[in-house]
N, C-alpha and C positions, 0 to 999 in steps of 0.2 A: 504493498500500499503506498501510496507516494506520501502521506503524512508520516509514517514511521521511517521513512528513508529521510525524510526533511529531519525529523526529531533526531535520528542516529547520525547525522551527518556532521562531517569535522566542524563547517560552519556554523551550524545551529548551536553545537556546544560552545564555540569560540565566542558566538554571539551572547549566549547565555552567562557566560563567564564574564564578558564585559558589562553586560547590563546588571550582573550582581556587584561587580566591582563598582559601576556607575550610580546603581540604587546606594550602596554604602556611603559612596561620597557624597551623594544627593543628601541622604539622611544626615551625615555629619555636618554638612553646610546648613542645612535646615535647621539642624538642633543647636547650631551657632547663633544663627539669624534668631531663632524663638529665645535663646538665653539673651541676646542682646536687646532684643525688643522689650521682652519682658523686664528686664533690669532697667531699661530706660523709662518704660512705663510704671514700674512701681516706684520709681525715685522721684517721678514727676507727682504721683500720687500722694509720695511722704510731703514731698515740698507743699504741695497744695494744702495739705492739712495744716502743716506747720505755719504756713501763711496766714489760713484763717485762725490758727490759735493765737498766734502773735496778735492778730487784728483784734481778736475778740477778749484778750485780756488788757490790751489798750484801751479798749472801748468801756471795759468793767472798771477798770480803774479810774477812768477820766469821768463816766457819768452814771457809775452804778447799774442797777435793775433797768431803768427806763431805756438808758442807752443801750443796753443788751438788746431789748425788746424791738427798737427802731434797727439794729443792726442786723436783728434776725428777720427781719422783714425784707432788707435790702439783700442779704447774703443769703437766705435759708429759702427763698419764694422759687415756686414752679416756674417761674420763667427761666431760671438758670439752667445751664447745661448739665451741671454737676450738682447733685444734692447734698448739700451739708446740713446737719442737725448740731444744735449749741445747746448747752446745759451748763449753768453756774449754781453750785452748791455750796452750802455752810460746812462746819465743820462737822455735822452730824449728818451730813449728805442729804439733807433736805432742800428741795427747788428753792431757788431764789428768781431765776429768770430762764429763759430759751423755750426753743420749740421741743422738748424732750420732757415729759410728764415726770420721771425719777431717773435716778441713777441706776442703770441696767444692770444685772448679772453678767460680769465679763471674764473673758480669760485673758492673762497678761502672757504678754510674748516678750522677747528680748528687747532691750534698748527701751521699755516702758511703752510698750505699743499695745493696744487693749483691742481684743474682738468681741462681738456679741452677736447676738440672733435676736431680733426683735420686728414685731409689727407694729408701725406708727401711723396715725392718721392726723395731721398737720392742718386745721381750719378745713376749707373746701378742697384741699387738694385727695389726689388719689393716696390710696393706701401704698405705703413702701416697705419694704422688708426685703430679705430677713438680714441678710449678712451685712455687717458694720465693722469698719476697723476706724478706731479712734485714738486720740491723745490726749491726755489729761495732764495739768499743771496746777500745784499748788501755791496761791498765793502769799505773800507775807502776812497778809491781813486774816488768814485762815481759811478762805475759800477757796474752792477747788473748780476751774473750767475747765472743759471737756468740749473738742471738736470731733465728731463723727461723720464720717462717709460712708453712703450707701456703697457696698462692695459687689452688687450683683453686675455693673457694667464692667467692674475689672474682670470679675471671672468670665463674662459672656466675651470680653476683648480678648482675654487669653485663650478660651476655647474658640474663638472665630481663627486666631492665628494660628493656633495649634492645628484646629482642623483644615485650614488651607494648606498648610505645609505637609500634612499628612496626606491629604488627598493630591498635592503635588509628586510626592513619592510615588504613590500608587499609581499615578498616571505616567510617570515615568517608567515604574517596570512595566504596565501593560503595554505603553506604547513600543519600550525598547523589546519587550519579547515578540510583538506582531511584526515591529521592523526586521527582527533577528529571523523570525519565520519567512517572511518575505524574501530576505537577502539569500538565506539558506535555498529556499525554493528555486530562486534564480539560479544560484549556483550549481544545485543538483541538476536542473534541466541543462544548463551549458556542458556539465560534466559528462550527463547521459548521452548528449549529443556528439562529443567527443568519443565517449566509451563504444558507441556505436558504429562509428567511423573506424575506429581502432578494430573493433571487432571484424568488420569486413575486410580490412587490411590484412589482419592475420589468417583470415580464411582464405586469401591467397588473391584479392582483388587489391592491386598494386595501384590502379588507376584512381582509387577512392582519396579524397583528400576530405580535412577537415574545414567545415563552413567556418569563413571568418567575415561574413557581411555583417552579421548582427553584433560582431562582437567588439569591444573597445578596451583599450587600457592594456593591461599585462595578458588578459585573456587574448585579444588579438596578436600580442607579441608572441606568446607561448604557441598560438595556432599556427601562424607563420612560421615558425622556427621548426615545430614539427613537420609542416607540411614541405619546407627545405629538406629536412632529414630525410621524409618519404621519397621526394625527389632522388634523393642521392642513391637510397636503397634501391629505388626501381632502376636507376641507371646502372647500378653494380649488378641486380638480377638478371637485368637483360643482357649484360655483358657476360655473366655466367652462361646464360642459356645460349648466347652465340658461341662461348669456348664449348659447350656440350654438343652444340648441333656439329660444331668443326671435328670434334673428336670422333663424333657418330660417324661423319663422313670420312674423315681421314683413317681412322683404325679399325672401326667395325667392319668395314668393307674388305681391308687388307686379311683380317681375321677369319672373316668367312671366306676368301679366297682359299687362304691357308688351310683351312678346315675341309675344303672340298677337295684341294689337291692330295691332302693324307688321307682322304676315304679312296680317291683313285689309286693312289700309291698301296693303299690296304687291300685292294682288289688285284693289283698286278703283283706284289711283292709276295715273298714267303716270310718275310719278318713280321707277322701279323701281330704278335704281341706287343712289340715295341711300336709298331704303327698304330695301334689302338689305343695304346697308353698315351701318344701324341695327340689323337684325336680326342680323347677325353679331356685332356689339359686344353685342348682347343675350345670345348663346349664349355667348360669350367669358366674359362677366361670370357667368352662370349655371354654366359649367365650370368658371371660377376658386372660384366660392363652392362648388360640390359637392367639389371637390378639396380646399379647406380643411376643409370639415365632416367629409369622409373621414379625413383626417389626423389631425385631433383625435379623431376616434372611435377610430383605430387607437392613438393614442399615450396616451390616458387611458380612463378607465373600466374594463370588462372585456370586450374584444370576444373573448377565447379562447373565450368560451361555445360559439361556433359551430365550434370544431375538432372534427375528424374525422378518420378515416383516408383519405388522399388519395394517390392517384399522379400524382408530378409530370412523368413521362412524359407522361401522357394531357393535363395540363393545357398542356403547352408544344405538343401537337400541335395543340390547339385554336387556339393564338395564332398557330401555323404558318399555318394552313388560314385565320384571320380576315385574316391580312397578306400573306399571298403575293399576292395580286391586286394589292396596292398596289405590292410589290417588281417585278412584272412590269410595271406601268405605266411604272416609272422603268428599264425594261431592266436590273434589277439581279440580280445572283446571289445565289439565297439557298441555303447551304450548310447541311445539318441534318445534327447525328450525334448522335443522341440514344440512350444506353446504357438496357438493362434495369435499373430500380433500384427497391430497397425503398420501400414505401410509408412515409409520415410522418404524423405528427399534425400538421394545420395546417388553416387556412381557405382551403377551395378560390377562393373568389370574390376574397380578397385577393390571394392567390398569381397567379391568372390576372390580375388588374389590374396587379400589380407587373411580371410577365413582359411583358406587353402594351405597358407604358409603355417598357421597355427596347428591345422590338423595334421599336416606334413611331420612337423617338428614332433608333434604328439607321438604318431606312429614311429617315427624315425629314432628317437630317444626310448621309448617303451620295449624292452625286451620281450623276447618271444613267451607266449602264453601270458603276456599281460593285461591290462584293463586300459582302454581311452575312452572319455565321455564328452558329448558334446551337446550343450544344453541351451535352450534359449526362453527366455521369459520376459516379461515386461513388470517394472517396478519404477513406480514414482516418476512417470513420465520419460524413461529410459528402456532402450531395450539393451538387455544382458545377454552377450554370447560368452558360454562359459566352455574351455576347452580344456580337460584336466587329464594328465595320464598318470603311470605308477613306473617313472624313469627315475633315472637319479636325482633330478629337480636342479634348483639353483640355490645356492647359498644366499641368505638374506642381504649380505654386504654387495653382490654382484647382481642383483636385481636389476638395478637401476643403468647398471654398464650394459648389460646385454641388448639395452635397446639401443645402444650406440653403433655407429658402423664399424663394421669388420672386428667387432670385442667378440670373443668366442672365449667359453670356459675352458681351462687349461685340460681338464679331463677328457673332453670331448674332441681336442684337437685331433688326435691320433685316431679316435676309434670312429668317428663320424666325419664324412666330407662335409664341406660346405665354406661359406665365404663370409659368415657374419653379418649378413644384410636381410635376411630375412623378417627379424623382428622389430629392424630398422623402419622397413617397408611398412608394417603391421601397425606401427606407432604413428608415421607420418600419415598414413590412410586415416586411422583413428580422429587425428587433431583435424584432419581436413573436413571432418564430418560433425567437428564440434565435441567429439567424445572424449574419452581418456582410456587408458589400459592400466591393468592392475595385475602383478604376479604374486602369487600367495603358494604357501606350503600345500601339498595335497595329500600327505602321510599314507605312503610314500609319493613321490613325484613333483610335480609343477603344475599348477593351475593358473592359467592366464583367462583374464575376464575383461571383456570389452564392454565399455558402457557407451552408448549412442544414443543422443537425444531424439524424441520423436520429432522437434523442430531444429533440424541441423543448422549450425550456424547462424 
């Protein structure tokens, strides 16, 4: 699913880490901003209370209670933006003047600040409450003056600022995540286009190039460099094909004439054993030469032009029919289990030759009265061709090496003729069809499994 690929992509993980780091940074910045705003706001609140307290003290000392009442009408009225409440009490905390009825039960904080909860109704004004912060001062004459400020606007302002900062951080995370998903999606799409082109190139179509028309910046430079590299590879492959054609023209024809001359000499001379040995050597050289050219043809150029819908079961039946007499000559049991499978898109001749090489090797390396099995079934969108024998097998350390050209297990060099190209050709054919080859232990012997996808390439 495309969403899973986006979320699992390196770009999305990188963007997620970037957004996480950015969110932490934004959180720290917003926390500093909130702290500075709160400190400035509370400093301003304290300053206004101090100013009102100084004014109330001066008013009371100058004019007594009547002056305080006039002061309250001016400084505590509803037309003021900030609501202040004033109170003057005697030594017994009995009210002398102010717009509070009595001294409230308060909590004292550091530096002499007071806090209390109270519902007050002053004149025709609306009810005000409930949080207050206050400051009091004891006068030399024994009275105590107090200025209280309604605290709800302070709390609401703090909540407003903290809410705005929190929402800003949340929006940053959401937009960052969405942006990361969009960027990752575009990156996955571009990389998919590149991978599709590269898969077609690896399948043998060396004329394919990566599209650069919608690419910009680094992606465009990367695509241009890859295309230049592919141009160079195509030139090298064409040169190798030209060399192969020249070899085929210059060497294969003389080898064929040599073989024909040896056949004529075999018919005319009495040295039949020596001449036959030379003919066998010539046949071996021609077979090796043909195998090399076949492998080069499969691994380079564009052999997929011969692909068509083929039935792998029919191909295997033809191979079994061809090699069954050879197994009977060695009194070997040939166990065949071929399931009916869907048709695949492939090259019939190449698949026939690949399977024939496996069956030929299995019969060749299995001793007399041994067992060879050939099976075919479908599993998870792949066709499995399994060829097993009861021969000496291949050591685990050599199983990758036997897929290389001309590599042969030391134990088989003197016992069985060959050129070490059979499994190389099988590997090239399977890769051409988008599949894989696996060598495993058969207890005893070797088990070779070919996995060919139903949608090859």
